[in-house]
N, CA and C atoms as a LAMMPS dump frame, in Angstrom:
ITEM: TIMESTEP
0
ITEM: NUMBER OF ATOMS
714
ITEM: BOX BOUNDS ff ff ff
-5.0000000000000000e+02 5.0000000000000000e+02
-5.0000000000000000e+02 5.0000000000000000e+02
-5.0000000000000000e+02 5.0000000000000000e+02
ITEM: ATOMS id mol type element x y z
1 1 1 N 42.456 193.825 127.526
2 1 2 C 43.891 193.526 127.417
3 1 3 C 44.078 192.099 126.903
4 2 1 N 44.712 191.912 125.731
5 2 2 C 44.888 190.574 125.187
6 2 3 C 45.678 189.658 126.128
7 3 1 N 45.226 188.435 126.214
8 3 2 C 45.872 187.415 127.044
9 3 3 C 46.88 186.649 126.18
10 4 1 N 48.129 186.573 126.664
11 4 2 C 49.205 185.944 125.906
12 4 3 C 49.863 184.869 126.773
13 5 1 N 49.882 183.644 126.271
14 5 2 C 50.554 182.568 126.992
15 5 3 C 52.059 182.698 126.793
16 6 1 N 52.795 182.711 127.902
17 6 2 C 54.251 182.898 127.863
18 6 3 C 54.949 181.615 128.3
19 7 1 N 55.902 181.172 127.5
20 7 2 C 56.622 179.941 127.821
21 7 3 C 58.12 180.143 127.652
22 8 1 N 58.889 179.805 128.693
23 8 2 C 60.341 179.787 128.618
24 8 3 C 60.753 178.362 128.312
25 9 1 N 61.233 178.131 127.097
26 9 2 C 61.53 176.781 126.631
27 9 3 C 62.917 176.317 127.029
28 10 1 N 63.763 177.222 127.525
29 10 2 C 65.127 176.841 127.866
30 10 3 C 65.939 176.544 126.613
31 11 1 N 66.919 175.636 126.72
32 11 2 C 67.708 175.234 125.548
33 11 3 C 66.828 174.356 124.663
34 12 1 N 66.595 174.803 123.455
35 12 2 C 65.581 174.177 122.608
36 12 3 C 66.075 174.173 121.169
37 13 1 N 65.996 173.03 120.505
38 13 2 C 66.457 172.91 119.129
39 13 3 C 65.748 173.867 118.194
40 14 1 N 66.481 174.374 117.196
41 14 2 C 65.886 175.356 116.301
42 14 3 C 64.726 174.769 115.504
43 15 1 N 64.929 173.585 114.916
44 15 2 C 63.864 172.998 114.114
45 15 3 C 62.645 172.701 114.98
46 16 1 N 62.87 172.229 116.198
47 16 2 C 61.753 171.944 117.107
48 16 3 C 60.982 173.226 117.436
49 17 1 N 61.729 174.312 117.638
50 17 2 C 61.067 175.596 117.924
51 17 3 C 60.29 176.087 116.708
52 18 1 N 60.843 175.898 115.527
53 18 2 C 60.165 176.31 114.303
54 18 3 C 58.877 175.503 114.124
55 19 1 N 58.973 174.186 114.358
56 19 2 C 57.779 173.332 114.242
57 19 3 C 56.694 173.76 115.228
58 20 1 N 57.106 174.082 116.46
59 20 2 C 56.149 174.528 117.47
60 20 3 C 55.501 175.838 117.051
61 21 1 N 56.315 176.77 116.572
62 21 2 C 55.757 178.034 116.089
63 21 3 C 54.742 177.816 114.968
64 22 1 N 55.102 176.975 114.009
65 22 2 C 54.211 176.715 112.872
66 22 3 C 52.872 176.151 113.339
67 23 1 N 52.921 175.257 114.33
68 23 2 C 51.68 174.669 114.834
69 23 3 C 50.822 175.717 115.512
70 24 1 N 51.422 176.524 116.396
71 24 2 C 50.661 177.549 117.112
72 24 3 C 50.166 178.633 116.153
73 25 1 N 51.007 178.991 115.205
74 25 2 C 50.636 179.981 114.191
75 25 3 C 49.42 179.502 113.399
76 26 1 N 49.472 178.252 112.937
77 26 2 C 48.382 177.737 112.111
78 26 3 C 47.095 177.603 112.912
79 27 1 N 47.21 177.178 114.177
80 27 2 C 46.02 177.091 115.023
81 27 3 C 45.367 178.462 115.187
82 28 1 N 46.192 179.484 115.35
83 28 2 C 45.665 180.84 115.528
84 28 3 C 45.009 181.347 114.243
85 29 1 N 45.661 181.118 113.101
86 29 2 C 45.086 181.533 111.818
87 29 3 C 43.779 180.798 111.552
88 30 1 N 43.757 179.478 111.796
89 30 2 C 42.55 178.694 111.548
90 30 3 C 41.375 179.178 112.401
91 31 1 N 41.651 179.447 113.66
92 31 2 C 40.592 179.924 114.549
93 31 3 C 40.094 181.294 114.096
94 32 1 N 41.019 182.135 113.688
95 32 2 C 40.65 183.465 113.205
96 32 3 C 39.73 183.36 111.989
97 33 1 N 40.049 182.459 111.064
98 33 2 C 39.227 182.297 109.869
99 33 3 C 37.859 181.702 110.203
100 34 1 N 37.816 180.754 111.139
101 34 2 C 36.521 180.187 111.545
102 34 3 C 35.624 181.258 112.146
103 35 1 N 36.212 182.136 112.934
104 35 2 C 35.419 183.181 113.597
105 35 3 C 34.723 184.105 112.613
106 36 1 N 35.304 184.246 111.426
107 36 2 C 34.716 185.158 110.443
108 36 3 C 33.332 184.696 109.995
109 37 1 N 33.066 183.401 110.127
110 37 2 C 31.78 182.851 109.693
111 37 3 C 30.806 182.626 110.847
112 38 1 N 31.157 183.131 112.032
113 38 2 C 30.327 182.927 113.22
114 38 3 C 29.79 184.255 113.734
115 39 1 N 28.662 184.189 114.402
116 39 2 C 28.149 185.386 115.078
117 39 3 C 29.069 185.733 116.24
118 40 1 N 29.029 186.979 116.684
119 40 2 C 29.909 187.461 117.729
120 40 3 C 29.886 186.559 118.951
121 41 1 N 28.682 186.147 119.38
122 41 2 C 28.568 185.337 120.601
123 41 3 C 29.065 183.9 120.413
124 42 1 N 29.269 183.482 119.164
125 42 2 C 29.727 182.12 118.892
126 42 3 C 31.239 182.037 118.676
127 43 1 N 31.865 183.175 118.53
128 43 2 C 33.29 183.177 118.188
129 43 3 C 34.167 182.677 119.332
130 44 1 N 35.244 181.959 118.953
131 44 2 C 36.206 181.453 119.927
132 44 3 C 37.235 182.543 120.229
133 45 1 N 37.629 182.688 121.492
134 45 2 C 38.671 183.676 121.793
135 45 3 C 39.997 183.29 121.132
136 46 1 N 40.697 184.261 120.62
137 46 2 C 41.991 184 119.994
138 46 3 C 43.06 183.825 121.069
139 47 1 N 43.985 182.91 120.807
140 47 2 C 45.059 182.659 121.768
141 47 3 C 46.386 183.116 121.189
142 48 1 N 47.042 184.023 121.897
143 48 2 C 48.347 184.533 121.498
144 48 3 C 49.44 183.873 122.335
145 49 1 N 50.69 183.919 121.8
146 49 2 C 51.8 183.246 122.482
147 49 3 C 53.067 184.111 122.434
148 50 1 N 53.918 183.925 123.441
149 50 2 C 55.26 184.492 123.44
150 50 3 C 56.203 183.41 123.953
151 51 1 N 57.162 183.017 123.115
152 51 2 C 58.119 181.976 123.46
153 51 3 C 59.505 182.583 123.62
154 52 1 N 60.195 182.233 124.697
155 52 2 C 61.6 182.586 124.89
156 52 3 C 62.409 181.298 124.919
157 53 1 N 63.611 181.32 124.336
158 53 2 C 64.472 180.138 124.393
159 53 3 C 65.905 180.518 124.044
160 54 1 N 66.793 179.542 124.175
161 54 2 C 68.154 179.588 123.643
162 54 3 C 68.286 178.389 122.704
163 55 1 N 69.025 178.566 121.625
164 55 2 C 69.219 177.466 120.677
165 55 3 C 70.642 176.92 120.75
166 56 1 N 70.823 175.642 120.423
167 56 2 C 72.176 175.158 120.119
168 56 3 C 72.696 175.902 118.886
169 57 1 N 73.987 175.795 118.623
170 57 2 C 74.604 176.56 117.534
171 57 3 C 73.928 176.282 116.187
172 58 1 N 73.404 177.346 115.565
173 58 2 C 72.738 177.208 114.27
174 58 3 C 72.82 178.521 113.504
175 59 1 N 73.041 178.411 112.194
176 59 2 C 72.962 179.558 111.296
177 59 3 C 71.66 179.423 110.508
178 60 1 N 70.87 180.496 110.444
179 60 2 C 69.593 180.451 109.733
180 60 3 C 69.569 181.522 108.66
181 61 1 N 68.964 181.172 107.531
182 61 2 C 68.893 182.075 106.39
183 61 3 C 67.448 182.368 106.068
184 62 1 N 67.08 183.662 106.048
185 62 2 C 65.723 184.075 105.715
186 62 3 C 65.419 183.888 104.235
187 63 1 N 64.141 183.992 103.906
188 63 2 C 63.704 183.675 102.543
189 63 3 C 64.283 184.624 101.495
190 64 1 N 64.662 185.828 101.898
191 64 2 C 65.225 186.782 100.94
192 64 3 C 66.744 186.885 101.058
193 65 1 N 67.344 185.995 101.849
194 65 2 C 68.771 186.078 102.124
195 65 3 C 69.642 185.476 101.029
196 66 1 N 70.939 185.732 101.124
197 66 2 C 71.942 185.265 100.171
198 66 3 C 72.725 184.126 100.812
199 67 1 N 72.61 182.919 100.246
200 67 2 C 73.312 181.758 100.8
201 67 3 C 74.823 181.962 100.799
202 68 1 N 75.312 182.862 99.951
203 68 2 C 76.74 183.147 99.921
204 68 3 C 77.23 183.851 101.174
205 69 1 N 76.312 184.322 102.007
206 69 2 C 76.708 184.971 103.258
207 69 3 C 77.042 183.978 104.364
208 70 1 N 76.869 182.67 104.083
209 70 2 C 77.411 181.63 104.954
210 70 3 C 78.831 181.367 104.486
211 71 1 N 79.798 181.656 105.334
212 71 2 C 81.21 181.56 104.95
213 71 3 C 81.836 180.221 105.313
214 72 1 N 81.124 179.398 106.048
215 72 2 C 81.654 178.108 106.5
216 72 3 C 81.185 176.992 105.587
217 73 1 N 82.094 176.051 105.267
218 73 2 C 81.696 174.876 104.499
219 73 3 C 81.225 173.782 105.456
220 74 1 N 80.814 172.636 104.916
221 74 2 C 80.263 171.568 105.742
222 74 3 C 81.251 171.092 106.79
223 75 1 N 82.523 170.986 106.412
224 75 2 C 83.532 170.526 107.362
225 75 3 C 83.685 171.509 108.52
226 76 1 N 83.694 172.798 108.206
227 76 2 C 83.816 173.815 109.258
228 76 3 C 82.608 173.769 110.192
229 77 1 N 81.416 173.595 109.617
230 77 2 C 80.22 173.499 110.451
231 77 3 C 80.334 172.339 111.433
232 78 1 N 80.849 171.204 110.97
233 78 2 C 81.041 170.053 111.866
234 78 3 C 82.043 170.376 112.966
235 79 1 N 83.111 171.059 112.607
236 79 2 C 84.162 171.374 113.575
237 79 3 C 83.679 172.317 114.663
238 80 1 N 82.791 173.242 114.312
239 80 2 C 82.314 174.2 115.313
240 80 3 C 80.98 173.766 115.931
241 81 1 N 80.486 172.606 115.528
242 81 2 C 79.27 172.057 116.133
243 81 3 C 78.016 172.827 115.802
244 82 1 N 77.931 173.329 114.558
245 82 2 C 76.781 174.13 114.149
246 82 3 C 76.077 173.493 112.953
247 83 1 N 74.818 173.858 112.758
248 83 2 C 74.063 173.428 111.59
249 83 3 C 73.578 174.658 110.83
250 84 1 N 73.095 174.414 109.611
251 84 2 C 72.605 175.497 108.75
252 84 3 C 71.192 175.156 108.312
253 85 1 N 70.249 176.125 108.484
254 85 2 C 68.848 175.901 108.14
255 85 3 C 68.314 177.114 107.386
256 86 1 N 67.611 176.843 106.275
257 86 2 C 66.871 177.893 105.581
258 86 3 C 65.458 177.927 106.138
259 87 1 N 64.914 179.121 106.34
260 87 2 C 63.563 179.208 106.904
261 87 3 C 62.708 180.217 106.136
262 88 1 N 61.529 180.526 106.668
263 88 2 C 60.567 181.366 105.947
264 88 3 C 60.355 182.729 106.583
265 89 1 N 61.316 183.174 107.385
266 89 2 C 61.215 184.526 107.948
267 89 3 C 61.784 185.531 106.966
268 90 1 N 61.645 186.809 107.293
269 90 2 C 62.301 187.844 106.526
270 90 3 C 63.759 187.968 106.957
271 91 1 N 64.519 188.72 106.2
272 91 2 C 65.902 188.984 106.584
273 91 3 C 66.898 188.034 105.947
274 92 1 N 68.16 188.251 106.254
275 92 2 C 69.257 187.486 105.672
276 92 3 C 69.732 186.433 106.669
277 93 1 N 71.018 186.203 106.748
278 93 2 C 71.556 185.144 107.598
279 93 3 C 71.89 185.67 108.984
280 94 1 N 71.687 184.835 109.983
281 94 2 C 72.081 185.181 111.342
282 94 3 C 72.497 183.921 112.084
283 95 1 N 72.966 184.118 113.289
284 95 2 C 73.426 183.012 114.144
285 95 3 C 72.597 182.974 115.409
286 96 1 N 72.274 181.759 115.856
287 96 2 C 71.664 181.544 117.163
288 96 3 C 72.538 180.569 117.944
289 97 1 N 72.627 180.787 119.249
290 97 2 C 73.413 179.865 120.064
291 97 3 C 73.238 180.136 121.547
292 98 1 N 73.885 179.34 122.374
293 98 2 C 73.802 179.51 123.833
294 98 3 C 74.196 180.923 124.24
295 99 1 N 73.518 181.445 125.252
296 99 2 C 73.808 182.79 125.731
297 99 3 C 73.086 183.877 124.963
298 100 1 N 72.281 183.468 123.993
299 100 2 C 71.487 184.424 123.208
300 100 3 C 70.017 184.208 123.555
301 101 1 N 69.322 185.274 123.89
302 101 2 C 67.895 185.185 124.219
303 101 3 C 67.092 185.394 122.935
304 102 1 N 66.388 184.336 122.539
305 102 2 C 65.584 184.374 121.319
306 102 3 C 64.115 184.466 121.707
307 103 1 N 63.387 185.375 121.066
308 103 2 C 61.975 185.559 121.366
309 103 3 C 61.112 185.365 120.126
310 104 1 N 60.039 184.599 120.298
311 104 2 C 59.106 184.334 119.208
312 104 3 C 57.692 184.742 119.616
313 105 1 N 57.254 185.946 119.272
314 105 2 C 55.86 186.332 119.514
315 105 3 C 54.96 185.761 118.405
316 106 1 N 53.909 185.087 118.792
317 106 2 C 52.914 184.595 117.844
318 106 3 C 51.616 185.304 118.212
319 107 1 N 51.396 186.423 117.569
320 107 2 C 50.311 187.34 117.935
321 107 3 C 49.431 187.627 116.727
322 108 1 N 48.147 187.759 116.962
323 108 2 C 47.251 188.272 115.934
324 108 3 C 47.191 189.784 116.124
325 109 1 N 47.835 190.499 115.233
326 109 2 C 47.923 191.953 115.386
327 109 3 C 46.572 192.638 115.265
328 110 1 N 45.551 191.935 114.771
329 110 2 C 44.199 192.505 114.788
330 110 3 C 43.73 192.768 116.216
331 111 1 N 44.311 192.081 117.18
332 111 2 C 43.978 192.303 118.589
333 111 3 C 44.849 193.388 119.22
334 112 1 N 45.823 193.9 118.461
335 112 2 C 46.743 194.923 118.98
336 112 3 C 46.692 196.164 118.072
337 113 1 N 47.325 196.058 116.909
338 113 2 C 47.336 197.138 115.907
339 113 3 C 47.823 196.516 114.6
340 114 1 N 47.242 196.899 113.492
341 114 2 C 47.631 196.325 112.206
342 114 3 C 48.651 197.232 111.519
343 115 1 N 49.883 197.148 112.031
344 115 2 C 50.976 197.976 111.522
345 115 3 C 52.27 197.224 111.782
346 116 1 N 52.825 196.581 110.748
347 116 2 C 54.007 195.749 110.943
348 116 3 C 55.229 196.581 111.316
349 117 1 N 55.293 197.806 110.816
350 117 2 C 56.433 198.666 111.174
351 117 3 C 56.366 199.041 112.656
352 118 1 N 55.199 199.357 113.141
353 118 2 C 55.034 199.648 114.563
354 118 3 C 55.378 198.409 115.392
355 119 1 N 54.983 197.245 114.909
356 119 2 C 55.297 195.986 115.595
357 119 3 C 56.811 195.818 115.759
358 120 1 N 57.556 196.014 114.675
359 120 2 C 59.009 195.887 114.741
360 120 3 C 59.621 196.936 115.666
361 121 1 N 59.105 198.156 115.6
362 121 2 C 59.64 199.216 116.466
363 121 3 C 59.389 198.89 117.942
364 122 1 N 58.253 198.275 118.26
365 122 2 C 57.974 197.9 119.646
366 122 3 C 58.934 196.81 120.123
367 123 1 N 59.217 195.836 119.255
368 123 2 C 60.198 194.804 119.633
369 123 3 C 61.555 195.449 119.903
370 124 1 N 61.956 196.346 119.017
371 124 2 C 63.228 197.045 119.217
372 124 3 C 63.208 197.856 120.505
373 125 1 N 62.119 198.567 120.748
374 125 2 C 62.027 199.428 121.925
375 125 3 C 62.152 198.627 123.215
376 126 1 N 61.568 197.424 123.241
377 126 2 C 61.67 196.594 124.438
378 126 3 C 63.131 196.247 124.735
379 127 1 N 63.887 195.887 123.699
380 127 2 C 65.312 195.571 123.871
381 127 3 C 66.078 196.815 124.305
382 128 1 N 65.78 197.949 123.676
383 128 2 C 66.458 199.2 124.016
384 128 3 C 66.238 199.544 125.492
385 129 1 N 65.014 199.349 125.973
386 129 2 C 64.719 199.644 127.381
387 129 3 C 65.451 198.698 128.321
388 130 1 N 65.531 197.422 127.955
389 130 2 C 66.264 196.472 128.803
390 130 3 C 67.741 196.848 128.854
391 131 1 N 68.313 197.168 127.714
392 131 2 C 69.715 197.585 127.699
393 131 3 C 69.915 198.835 128.558
394 132 1 N 68.975 199.766 128.475
395 132 2 C 69.063 200.97 129.297
396 132 3 C 69.05 200.662 130.775
397 133 1 N 68.322 199.614 131.168
398 133 2 C 68.269 199.241 132.581
399 133 3 C 69.61 198.719 133.081
400 134 1 N 70.486 198.325 132.147
401 134 2 C 71.848 197.895 132.498
402 134 3 C 72.865 199.021 132.278
403 135 1 N 72.369 200.2 131.963
404 135 2 C 73.263 201.33 131.741
405 135 3 C 73.889 201.361 130.361
406 136 1 N 73.328 200.601 129.422
407 136 2 C 73.86 200.556 128.055
408 136 3 C 72.906 201.328 127.138
409 137 1 N 73.395 202.4 126.541
410 137 2 C 72.575 203.199 125.637
411 137 3 C 72.556 202.555 124.259
412 138 1 N 71.361 202.296 123.751
413 138 2 C 71.217 201.658 122.449
414 138 3 C 70.174 202.408 121.629
415 139 1 N 70.092 202.075 120.344
416 139 2 C 69.121 202.734 119.482
417 139 3 C 68.979 201.994 118.171
418 140 1 N 68.517 202.704 117.149
419 140 2 C 68.27 202.123 115.827
420 140 3 C 69.25 202.72 114.825
421 141 1 N 69.687 201.886 113.899
422 141 2 C 70.601 202.333 112.848
423 141 3 C 69.787 202.576 111.585
424 142 1 N 69.829 203.782 111.027
425 142 2 C 68.97 204.138 109.892
426 142 3 C 69.058 203.131 108.749
427 143 1 N 67.89 202.685 108.296
428 143 2 C 67.831 201.784 107.159
429 143 3 C 67.844 200.313 107.504
430 144 1 N 68.029 199.99 108.796
431 144 2 C 68.124 198.588 109.214
432 144 3 C 67.195 198.325 110.404
433 145 1 N 66.693 197.091 110.48
434 145 2 C 65.968 196.698 111.682
435 145 3 C 66.955 196.231 112.739
436 146 1 N 66.449 195.956 113.937
437 146 2 C 67.31 195.485 115.015
438 146 3 C 67.722 196.609 115.948
439 147 1 N 68.559 196.25 116.913
440 147 2 C 69.012 197.204 117.932
441 147 3 C 70.529 197.308 117.863
442 148 1 N 71.007 198.535 117.992
443 148 2 C 72.424 198.843 117.772
444 148 3 C 72.994 199.647 118.94
445 149 1 N 74.286 199.486 119.137
446 149 2 C 75.05 200.32 120.073
447 149 3 C 75.824 201.352 119.241
448 150 1 N 75.863 202.592 119.705
449 150 2 C 76.512 203.7 118.987
450 150 3 C 76.01 203.828 117.55
451 151 1 N 74.688 203.809 117.339
452 151 2 C 74.177 203.877 115.956
453 151 3 C 74.435 205.217 115.277
454 152 1 N 74.742 206.24 116.07
455 152 2 C 74.972 207.558 115.492
456 152 3 C 76.387 207.703 114.922
457 153 1 N 77.245 206.703 115.149
458 153 2 C 78.635 206.743 114.692
459 153 3 C 78.873 205.575 113.741
460 154 1 N 78.982 205.855 112.446
461 154 2 C 79.136 204.783 111.454
462 154 3 C 80.34 203.899 111.736
463 155 1 N 81.385 204.467 112.265
464 155 2 C 82.604 203.7 112.503
465 155 3 C 82.478 202.773 113.71
466 156 1 N 81.597 203.113 114.643
467 156 2 C 81.472 202.319 115.87
468 156 3 C 80.184 201.494 115.939
469 157 1 N 79.22 201.785 115.097
470 157 2 C 77.909 201.121 115.177
471 157 3 C 78.068 199.601 115.159
472 158 1 N 77.422 198.93 116.116
473 158 2 C 77.507 197.479 116.223
474 158 3 C 76.154 196.935 116.674
475 159 1 N 75.808 195.797 116.124
476 159 2 C 74.472 195.24 116.331
477 159 3 C 74.459 194.304 117.522
478 160 1 N 73.438 194.464 118.379
479 160 2 C 73.319 193.624 119.562
480 160 3 C 72.057 192.76 119.522
481 161 1 N 71.131 193.094 118.636
482 161 2 C 69.896 192.314 118.514
483 161 3 C 69.427 192.315 117.064
484 162 1 N 69.302 191.107 116.49
485 162 2 C 68.811 190.954 115.123
486 162 3 C 67.328 190.604 115.139
487 163 1 N 66.634 190.938 114.063
488 163 2 C 65.206 190.644 113.965
489 163 3 C 64.865 190.121 112.581
490 164 1 N 63.945 189.181 112.539
491 164 2 C 63.424 188.654 111.289
492 164 3 C 62.06 188.063 111.576
493 165 1 N 61.03 188.55 110.926
494 165 2 C 59.677 188.113 111.263
495 165 3 C 58.939 187.656 110.007
496 166 1 N 57.877 186.914 110.245
497 166 2 C 56.914 186.569 109.206
498 166 3 C 55.555 187.038 109.702
499 167 1 N 54.741 187.573 108.798
500 167 2 C 53.398 188.009 109.175
501 167 3 C 52.437 187.642 108.052
502 168 1 N 51.412 186.861 108.362
503 168 2 C 50.401 186.464 107.391
504 168 3 C 49.033 186.587 108.037
505 169 1 N 48.1 187.239 107.359
506 169 2 C 46.764 187.506 107.906
507 169 3 C 46.874 188.237 109.248
508 170 1 N 47.921 189.051 109.373
509 170 2 C 48.232 189.834 110.572
510 170 3 C 48.609 188.961 111.775
511 171 1 N 48.967 187.706 111.529
512 171 2 C 49.481 186.837 112.59
513 171 3 C 50.989 186.718 112.408
514 172 1 N 51.742 186.922 113.491
515 172 2 C 53.203 186.962 113.425
516 172 3 C 53.834 185.65 113.872
517 173 1 N 55.078 185.439 113.418
518 173 2 C 55.928 184.392 113.981
519 173 3 C 57.38 184.773 113.711
520 174 1 N 58.305 183.933 114.17
521 174 2 C 59.733 184.271 114.234
522 174 3 C 59.866 185.514 115.13
523 175 1 N 60.998 186.206 115.132
524 175 2 C 61.095 187.323 116.067
525 175 3 C 62.477 187.931 116.172
526 176 1 N 63.078 187.861 117.378
527 176 2 C 64.335 188.57 117.632
528 176 3 C 65.358 187.655 118.291
529 177 1 N 66.636 188.044 118.157
530 177 2 C 67.748 187.314 118.775
531 177 3 C 68.645 188.339 119.464
532 178 1 N 68.626 188.328 120.781
533 178 2 C 69.302 189.321 121.622
534 178 3 C 70.576 188.696 122.184
535 179 1 N 71.726 189.254 121.787
536 179 2 C 73.013 188.723 122.25
537 179 3 C 73.28 189.167 123.683
538 180 1 N 73.178 188.23 124.593
539 180 2 C 73.424 188.515 126.009
540 180 3 C 74.823 188.039 126.382
541 181 1 N 75.013 186.723 126.467
542 181 2 C 76.337 186.138 126.754
543 181 3 C 76.827 185.32 125.561
544 182 1 N 76.471 185.729 124.376
545 182 2 C 76.725 184.972 123.152
546 182 3 C 78.215 184.869 122.836
547 183 1 N 78.634 183.688 122.34
548 183 2 C 79.996 183.506 121.824
549 183 3 C 80.05 184.168 120.449
550 184 1 N 80.62 185.349 120.396
551 184 2 C 80.577 186.156 119.171
552 184 3 C 81.485 185.618 118.071
553 185 1 N 82.353 184.673 118.385
554 185 2 C 83.245 184.129 117.357
555 185 3 C 82.457 183.431 116.244
556 186 1 N 81.249 182.961 116.563
557 186 2 C 80.453 182.274 115.543
558 186 3 C 80.014 183.212 114.428
559 187 1 N 79.926 184.509 114.718
560 187 2 C 79.543 185.46 113.688
561 187 3 C 80.635 185.635 112.636
562 188 1 N 81.85 185.141 112.925
563 188 2 C 82.934 185.222 111.945
564 188 3 C 82.705 184.286 110.763
565 189 1 N 81.752 183.367 110.905
566 189 2 C 81.49 182.385 109.848
567 189 3 C 80.342 182.807 108.935
568 190 1 N 79.827 184.03 109.127
569 190 2 C 78.749 184.537 108.277
570 190 3 C 78.983 186.022 108.012
571 191 1 N 78.207 186.565 107.081
572 191 2 C 78.079 188.02 106.932
573 191 3 C 76.779 188.361 107.646
574 192 1 N 76.853 188.754 108.916
575 192 2 C 75.632 188.889 109.742
576 192 3 C 74.588 189.805 109.125
577 193 1 N 73.394 189.252 108.892
578 193 2 C 72.278 190.01 108.311
579 193 3 C 72.638 190.615 106.956
580 194 1 N 73.697 190.086 106.326
581 194 2 C 74.13 190.589 105.032
582 194 3 C 74.865 191.92 105.102
583 195 1 N 75.233 192.347 106.306
584 195 2 C 75.905 193.64 106.499
585 195 3 C 77.398 193.384 106.675
586 196 1 N 78.193 193.805 105.688
587 196 2 C 79.606 193.428 105.655
588 196 3 C 80.518 194.311 106.497
589 197 1 N 80.1 195.537 106.774
590 197 2 C 81.033 196.493 107.374
591 197 3 C 80.675 196.896 108.801
592 198 1 N 79.861 196.087 109.492
593 198 2 C 79.467 196.44 110.858
594 198 3 C 79.726 195.268 111.8
595 199 1 N 80.146 195.58 113.018
596 199 2 C 80.471 194.574 114.018
597 199 3 C 79.204 194.099 114.736
598 200 1 N 79.333 192.997 115.417
599 200 2 C 78.271 192.448 116.255
600 200 3 C 78.78 192.442 117.688
601 201 1 N 77.911 192.706 118.642
602 201 2 C 78.319 192.754 120.035
603 201 3 C 77.319 192.014 120.908
604 202 1 N 77.583 191.993 122.206
605 202 2 C 76.697 191.351 123.185
606 202 3 C 76.663 192.205 124.44
607 203 1 N 75.692 191.954 125.285
608 203 2 C 75.615 192.671 126.553
609 203 3 C 76.817 192.326 127.416
610 204 1 N 77.253 191.091 127.36
611 204 2 C 78.444 190.683 128.113
612 204 3 C 79.668 191.475 127.674
613 205 1 N 79.845 191.624 126.37
614 205 2 C 81.002 192.387 125.884
615 205 3 C 80.9 193.848 126.311
616 206 1 N 79.715 194.426 126.209
617 206 2 C 79.559 195.841 126.529
618 206 3 C 79.809 196.124 128.009
619 207 1 N 79.429 195.186 128.882
620 207 2 C 79.568 195.396 130.328
621 207 3 C 80.837 194.761 130.906
622 208 1 N 81.461 193.878 130.148
623 208 2 C 82.683 193.232 130.624
624 208 3 C 82.44 192.163 131.661
625 209 1 N 81.245 191.615 131.703
626 209 2 C 80.925 190.546 132.654
627 209 3 C 79.746 189.733 132.136
628 210 1 N 79.641 188.491 132.596
629 210 2 C 78.515 187.644 132.226
630 210 3 C 77.237 188.16 132.904
631 211 1 N 76.132 187.985 132.237
632 211 2 C 74.846 188.487 132.725
633 211 3 C 73.921 187.311 133.02
634 212 1 N 73.13 187.429 134.076
635 212 2 C 72.15 186.404 134.428
636 212 3 C 71.043 186.384 133.374
637 213 1 N 70.944 185.284 132.627
638 213 2 C 69.964 185.196 131.543
639 213 3 C 68.531 185.293 132.06
640 214 1 N 68.267 184.693 133.208
641 214 2 C 66.902 184.726 133.736
642 214 3 C 66.501 186.145 134.113
643 215 1 N 67.472 186.936 134.556
644 215 2 C 67.191 188.334 134.888
645 215 3 C 66.842 189.127 133.63
646 216 1 N 67.599 188.898 132.551
647 216 2 C 67.318 189.576 131.288
648 216 3 C 65.94 189.17 130.772
649 217 1 N 65.642 187.882 130.84
650 217 2 C 64.336 187.378 130.401
651 217 3 C 63.209 188.047 131.178
652 218 1 N 63.375 188.145 132.484
653 218 2 C 62.349 188.754 133.342
654 218 3 C 62.108 190.214 132.95
655 219 1 N 63.19 190.955 132.748
656 219 2 C 63.044 192.367 132.384
657 219 3 C 62.406 192.523 131.006
658 220 1 N 62.812 191.654 130.074
659 220 2 C 62.331 191.8 128.711
660 220 3 C 60.851 191.456 128.589
661 221 1 N 60.414 190.416 129.254
662 221 2 C 58.996 190.051 129.119
663 221 3 C 58.094 191.15 129.688
664 222 1 N 58.557 191.824 130.739
665 222 2 C 57.755 192.908 131.311
666 222 3 C 57.739 194.142 130.409
667 223 1 N 58.854 194.416 129.736
668 223 2 C 58.87 195.54 128.797
669 223 3 C 57.945 195.254 127.61
670 224 1 N 57.963 194.025 127.103
671 224 2 C 57.082 193.666 125.988
672 224 3 C 55.616 193.772 126.405
673 225 1 N 55.31 193.282 127.614
674 225 2 C 53.93 193.341 128.099
675 225 3 C 53.45 194.789 128.206
676 226 1 N 54.324 195.671 128.693
677 226 2 C 53.952 197.078 128.852
678 226 3 C 53.737 197.747 127.498
679 227 1 N 54.627 197.505 126.552
680 227 2 C 54.538 198.16 125.253
681 227 3 C 53.322 197.685 124.452
682 228 1 N 53.069 196.384 124.493
683 228 2 C 51.971 195.828 123.705
684 228 3 C 50.642 195.835 124.457
685 229 1 N 50.665 196.191 125.73
686 229 2 C 49.431 196.192 126.51
687 229 3 C 48.834 194.8 126.618
688 230 1 N 49.674 193.795 126.922
689 230 2 C 49.177 192.434 126.989
690 230 3 C 49.383 191.83 128.363
691 231 1 N 48.56 190.853 128.668
692 231 2 C 48.634 190.145 129.936
693 231 3 C 49.327 188.805 129.71
694 232 1 N 50.526 188.64 130.272
695 232 2 C 51.286 187.403 130.104
696 232 3 C 50.881 186.388 131.166
697 233 1 N 50.625 185.17 130.718
698 233 2 C 50.286 184.079 131.632
699 233 3 C 51.223 182.909 131.375
700 234 1 N 51.894 182.385 132.402
701 234 2 C 52.843 181.285 132.194
702 234 3 C 52.166 180.037 131.671
703 235 1 N 52.872 179.318 130.783
704 235 2 C 52.314 178.109 130.203
705 235 3 C 53.46 177.173 129.804
706 236 1 N 53.189 175.867 129.775
707 236 2 C 54.147 174.873 129.299
708 236 3 C 53.767 174.531 127.869
709 237 1 N 54.591 174.952 126.923
710 237 2 C 54.257 174.765 125.516
711 237 3 C 55.28 173.926 124.753
712 238 1 N 56.427 173.647 125.336
713 238 2 C 57.495 172.967 124.629
714 238 3 C 57.251 171.478 124.449
C-alpha cells in the first residue's frame, strides 16, 4: 500500500501552494529518474503527497484556457479583493476562495495505475461519495470533468467541484476545487471552466446551511485513501 504524506495547509496563498507543489513534484520526478539507473536494492522509496487547503480569492487560468473568460478588469479585481494567475494545469478558468476545499494530490501513478482517465474518475468518485454522505446526490455531466448536481437534467445541471490536473512522467499535480461554503458571487466574474450555460453551486447552497470544513476534509481524505488504496500519514509541509 503506497504511503502518502497528508498535509492540511489551512488558508494558504495560491502562488505559495503552487511553488510547494512544484518543489514536491520535481523531487518526486527526480527520485524516480535516479531509481531507473539503480539496482532494485539501491532504489530510494518514492514519496507521494496529498495537500488540502483553502485559498484567498483568486481566479486561475489553465494552459489551454481562454483569457477572455475572465470578465473582471483590474479595477474590479481590486474591489473584490481577488487576483488573477495563469498556471500550467489543464482546463480553463476557475475561482478559488475561502470556504472551498482544494486538494492537490502529488502522486506517481506508476505506484497506483497508469491511467489518467481512471485517476480523474477516482477524484470525482471521492467527491460524489462525500456528497452522498450528506444526502446530496451527485454525478458526472457527459463530456466534462468535475462533479455535478442533477447532471441528468440539462436545465438544472450545476457544478459543485471543478478539476484541472497536470501529469508528467505519470506524476500528478494540481487537482480539484470542491465548493463547500464558497461565496458563489465570485463566479459571476468569470465563465466558469469556459461553460457559459451552466450554474455553479456549493454544499452550503444545496443543504441550506454552513458545513464544518474540517468534517468535510476528514470524510474526503478517507474516501480518497479507500479508492486509491493508499496509507495517509500526517505531515507538516507548508
